[in-house]
C-alpha positions in Angstrom: -42.7 -146.5 -63.5 -39.9 -146.3 -60.4 -36.2 -145.5 -61.6 -35.4 -149.5 -60.6 -38.4 -150.9 -62.4 -36.9 -149.1 -65.8 -33.2 -150.3 -65.0 -31.6 -147.8 -63.6 -29.6 -147.9 -60.6 -30.8 -145.8 -57.9 -28.0 -144.6 -55.8 -27.8 -145.5 -52.1 -29.1 -141.8 -50.2 -25.8 -140.9 -48.7 -26.1 -139.1 -45.0 -24.0 -136.1 -44.1 -23.3 -136.5 -40.3 -21.9 -133.6 -39.2 -19.5 -133.5 -37.1 -20.4 -131.4 -33.7 -19.0 -128.3 -33.0 -16.6 -127.6 -29.6 -14.7 -124.6 -28.5 -11.3 -124.2 -28.2 -9.1 -121.8 -26.3 -6.1 -120.5 -27.5 -3.4 -121.3 -25.0 -1.6 -117.6 -25.6 -4.4 -115.1 -26.4 -7.2 -116.9 -25.4 -9.3 -116.5 -27.6 -12.4 -119.1 -28.4 -13.2 -120.1 -31.5 -15.2 -123.0 -32.1 -14.3 -125.9 -34.4 -14.5 -130.0 -35.1 -13.5 -132.5 -32.9 -11.5 -133.8 -36.1 -9.6 -130.0 -36.7 -8.8 -129.9 -32.8 -6.9 -132.7 -32.6 -4.7 -131.7 -35.9 -4.1 -128.3 -34.1 -3.2 -130.4 -30.6 -1.0 -132.8 -32.9 1.0 -130.2 -34.8 1.8 -127.6 -31.5 2.2 -130.5 -28.7 -0.8 -130.7 -27.5 -1.7 -127.2 -26.8 -4.1 -125.8 -29.0 -3.4 -122.3 -30.7 -5.7 -120.2 -32.6 -5.0 -119.2 -36.1 -2.5 -116.0 -35.4 -0.9 -117.6 -32.5 0.0 -120.9 -34.4 1.6 -118.9 -37.2 3.5 -117.1 -34.8 4.7 -119.7 -33.0 5.3 -121.7 -36.7 7.7 -118.9 -37.9 9.8 -118.8 -34.3 9.7 -123.4 -34.8 10.7 -122.5 -38.5 13.8 -121.1 -37.4 15.0 -123.0 -34.9 14.5 -126.4 -36.2 11.5 -127.7 -34.9 12.1 -130.1 -32.4 9.3 -130.8 -29.5 11.2 -128.6 -27.3 11.5 -125.9 -29.4 7.8 -125.9 -30.3 7.5 -125.9 -26.3 9.5 -122.9 -26.0 8.2 -120.8 -29.3 4.4 -121.5 -27.3 6.1 -120.5 -23.7 7.2 -117.5 -24.9 4.1 -116.1 -27.2 1.9 -117.2 -24.2 3.9 -114.6 -22.3 4.1 -112.3 -25.3 0.0 -112.2 -25.3 0.2 -112.2 -21.9 2.8 -109.1 -21.6 0.0 -107.7 -24.1 -3.0 -108.3 -21.7 -4.2 -111.5 -23.3 -5.8 -114.2 -21.9 -9.1 -112.4 -21.7 -12.2 -112.2 -24.1 -11.7 -108.2 -23.5 -7.9 -108.5 -25.0 -8.8 -110.6 -28.0 -11.9 -108.2 -29.2 -9.1 -105.5 -28.8 -6.9 -107.8 -30.7 -9.3 -108.6 -33.7 -10.6 -105.0 -33.6 -6.7 -103.6 -34.3 -6.5 -106.0 -36.9 -9.8 -104.7 -38.9 -8.7 -101.1 -38.6 -5.6 -101.8 -39.8 -7.4 -103.8 -42.8 -9.4 -100.9 -43.1 -7.0 -98.2 -43.5 -4.6 -100.4 -45.4 -7.9 -101.0 -48.2 -7.8 -97.2 -48.4 -4.7 -96.1 -48.5 -4.3 -98.6 -51.5 -6.9 -96.4 -53.2 -4.8 -93.4 -52.3 -1.5 -92.5 -53.3 -0.8 -91.6 -49.5 0.0 -94.3 -47.2 -1.9 -94.5 -43.8 0.4 -95.3 -40.3 -1.5 -97.6 -38.3 -0.8 -97.8 -34.2 -2.2 -100.3 -32.5 -1.8 -100.0 -28.5 -3.5 -102.5 -26.2 -5.3 -101.1 -22.8 -7.4 -102.5 -20.4 -11.0 -102.4 -21.1 -12.6 -100.7 -18.2 -14.4 -102.8 -15.9 
């Protein structure tokens, strides 16, 4: 006997349609990230049409919060942070990979330092990768 014949309601099948993911490129550092169109639209709305990765978004957000948050301040903060990233050799996938590797080393050393009394000092240096 089926569930419907037994007097129980049968819930309609719920079909989850996965949003297609797309690749976005950070307007500051050039890091590529795969995200849903809805997420990308939210980021663009927050940063006056620019897509920023999480790290650059945090840096720009802090700068904007310190200044009051007008659209002109958002544009100026993005332009300033993009110039900072370019000065560090940003805007290329190799630069983004070096940044990720540096953060990974920083976190590993911080974790190791938490287990020891002596704290580690990490120096992060960006250099252009040999082609």
